[in-house]
C-alpha positions, 0 to 999 in steps of 0.5 A: 566217386566223383561228384556226378557219380555221387549225384546219380547214386543219391537220385536213384535211391531217392526215386526208389524211396519216393516211389515206395511212398507214392503209389496206387497200392498204398493210397488213392488220390481224390478231388479236383484242381487245388482241392485234392487229398490222399487216402491210405488203403489201410492203417497198415499202409499208413504206418508203412508210409511213415516208416519209409518217411522216417528213412527219407528224413534220416542219414544214409548208411555210413558204409554206403559209397557216398557220404552219409547225409539225409536224403532231403539234404542230398537233394538240396545240395544237388539242386544248388550245384547240379551236374545235369542242369540244362537252362533252368531245369533244376529250379523246380527241384530246388524249390520243392526241396527248400519248401519241404525243408522249411515246412519240416522245421516249423515247430507246432503245438500239440495239446494232449491228455496223458492218462498214464501220468494224469497229465494235460500238456501242450508240447511244442515239437518241430514237424520233422521230429514228430514224424521221426517219432511216429515212423520209429514207433510204427516199427519198434516196440518200447524196448527198441525205442528208448531213444524215442522215449528220450525225445518225448522226455525232452518234449515234456521237459521243455513243456515244464513237465519233467518226467523220468525216462521210464515214465516217458516209456510208459506214455509212448503209446499214448503220445504215438496215438495222438501224433499218428492218429491226429497230427499225421492223419491231418498232414498226410496229404500235404506231405504226399504233395511235398514228396510228389513235388520232389518226384517231379522236380527230379523228373523235370531236372533229368528230362534233358539228360534222358533225351540226350542219353536215350538211344532207341533200338534199330528198326523198331526193336523194343531194345534200347540203351542209354549213353553214359556221360564221360564222367561216369566211370564207377560200375555202381554209379553206372548201374544207378544211372541206368536205373535212374534213366528208366525211372525218368522214362516211366515218370512218377506214379502221380501227376502233380497235384495240389492239396486242399487248403483245409488240410493245411491250416492246423498244426 
């Protein structure tokens, strides 16, 4: 695939993934102005959100027709050298992707009591690693998450509390409850704001291309079509382009929103 075809494939996949995390079946949005927050419908919806989020933060399948990179990394690369930019249409996407990347790589301190080890400890962990731990433990039990236990073992080692791997496996549930029920509950609204910013960054970036491409049906017919760019030749990329233009036509599920500062000062 050429550069434009790869970009279309990445953006279509990202939009689908963002839509699975940001919708009214999963969460509700409350508040006004710059003091808004999200609430998940149930605990199961919250767990799904973090399962999907860990996919978003992970590399794409190595067997896919595009290079294997994390979705956020693909967005950052696209926003740096966009194929569809008109004037400054890609600046919002670039800003949103950079801001989320920076936030994810901040290291935070989390104080925890681990009764299985009779241990009080403060671990220091990058937010991106914490979110990956939560997402993986939301969908795997202890025997399918040994690599996660290794990550937890590393965090305890870094905190000056070395443990054996089996001990790290024993405290997975305890650490998960703290990471998921405390830290992630606190940050959920902020993460949703970042993700929604990415959705609107993509929307505003591609709106000029949608305007160029969209061809309405004749004589008021509901049928319409999109005019493919000349550079788009691969059949899979063409299908992704059609899906992508329809995603732009529908717009993101949530309007742009700003989360209250009360949910941004801790961790």
